[in-house]
Residue, then its C-alpha position, 0 to 999 in steps of 0.5 A: m477507431r470508433f467505439k461506444v462505452g458506458r460512462q460509469s464503467f469507463q470512468k471507473e477504469l480511467g480512475l484506476l489508472q490515475g495513480v500510475v500516470e506521471k504528473k510531472s514527468t520530463i517524458p510527456i508521453l507518460s502523462n498519457l494513456m493508450v486505448e486499444t480496441r479488442e474483440d469485445g471491449i477496449e484495453i487501457k494502459a498507463t505507465d511511469l516506466d517503473m509501474s504499469i497498469t492495464t485495464f479492460c472495459d466492455a465496449e461496442i467496437l465499431e471500428p478497431g484502432s488505438i489512440c493515446l490521450g491525456a490521462k488526467k484530462m480524459f478522466e475529468i471530462v468523462r467524470a463530468l459527463p451525464d450518465s449516458e453512453i459515450e461514443l469515441t471516434t478518431g479522425d484526421k490530424d490526431l483528433l478524437t471526437l467524444s460524444c455523450d448525450r448533447s456534449r461533444f468534445r474534440l481532443l488532441s491525441v499523440p501518436t501511439d508509436n511513442f507509447p512505451v511497450i508494456k510486457e505481457m504477464p509471464e506464465g507460472a503465476i501463483t495465486i493468493p486470496a485478495e483479502v490475505f494480500r491486502t491484510l499483508i499490505s495494510r499491516t506493513i505499508f505504514a512502516i516503510t520509510n519515506e526517505e528516498s536515500r534508503y533505497a532498499l527500505n522504500g518497499a516491503k520484503f515479500e517472501f513466499g516459501e513452501d507453505t509460509l507467506r510473509m511480508v516485512a517493512t521497516d524504516g530503521h526505527r520500527l518494524s512491522f512483520i506479518e506471516k501466514t501459513l499458506a500452501n505455495t504451488g508455484e515459484r518461491l519468491d523473495i523480493l522487495i516490492p516498492k511502496k507505490t506498487l503496494t498502494e496500487v495493488a491494495r487499491l486494485s484488489a479492492e475492486s475485485d473479488d478474484p484471487i490475485e495471481i502473481a508472477f515474477h520474471n527478470h526483476h519485474l513483478y506482475f499482478r492480475f486482478g480479474k481482467r486488470i494487470l499491474s506490472s512493476r519493477t522490484l527494488t534492488g539492494q540489501f534488506p536488513n536482517y529483520e530476524m535479528v530485530l525480532p525480540r526473543e527475551n521480552n518476558n515482561r508483558f501486559a495486555i490492554e484494550g487497544y482503544r484504551l491505550a490509544a486514547a491515553l497516548r493521543r491525550v498525552a502526546l498533545v503536549s509532546d515535542d512536534r518533531s520527536h513526539a517523545i513520550r515515556f512509559e513507566l511500568k510498575e506493579n499493575l500500573v503503566h504511567i504515560s507521560a510527556t514533557n515539553e518545555n514550550v508547552g508543559s507536561a501531561g501524564e496518565d495512569l492505566v491500570v493493567d495486570y503487570e507483575g514484572p520489574e519496574i521499567s522506564i522507557g521512551f518512545n515516539a508516540q506516533y510510532l505506537l499510534d500508527v499500529f492501532s489504525e491497523i489492528g483495531e481496538r482489540d486487546i493487545l500485548l506489549e512485551f518488554k525486556d528492559g528500558s533500553s531494548q525494543v518493545q514488541i506489540k501484537p494482538k493478544e488473540e489472532v488465529d489466522y496471522d502471526y503479526r508483530y510490530i517492533v518499536m525501538p526505544m528513544r532516549i529522553 
């Protein structure tokens, strides 16, 4: 095998593969990537067996072939090279020669026969605008649990019906729900997508303006972004009945600028318990009092003037759960909707035309 490739484009594709390469695997081949020549360039593959990424890079092919190389070390070398054309040539004894300007490396490779087979993307893909799918991910991924034992909650539920696109994530203490009206001309989907897969999809889709093509077959989900393809196993298990959690009688509400509430929460939370992050909301006529008490630190409180005419409500929350949502919905005006002091609160943008977004947080006992 022998080919020439631009350093910048090669480095970019190698960088996109680093997230899927196994770094502490008991299967050594998974820390490698496979490079295969094609008619007009090279195809680069990496996998951890649960997820795989295939990328493409334009190159001048002088001799066809394939090779497996250490993914991390190859990326570090290419990143450190001068901005000049790179030439890679395979020789005897599984050695690869890499030349760039006056730099020259001889690297050990491994047999390609040991590299796992990565399945081709099936036919019948549906198409979703990349910006839409990234929005679905960013509005839900932070609510996915970090507890590996709660397997069905280690990802987001993705549903694409006849004309409705929906994604839901929960860790049992809060739930993030987003929905958009979008025509579906392909297969109906109702699947659980792992958190790691969502992270990589968001990263890969940001590198291309092309719509995302999505296909599902035999518990595997496939995403195509231009010339790049990601495949992933889906999660199995029973996702909670999230529709039962969405409140229907939260008739006590007030609107407030997101930046104003977030700033007050951050200040008060400075004295909250480091583990529970417990803070208290006390709603009164045209006033919200936010407070926190910590026997090892002291206490803090802040009053916010709001347009509220409902009953007096006192309710506790994990401040971090509330703050997490502001990084996603920004500083716009938001609505907080309550039922009473022992029921979940619903937070949503006051005005949003394109999406139906709701963030539900369960109360805490303080």
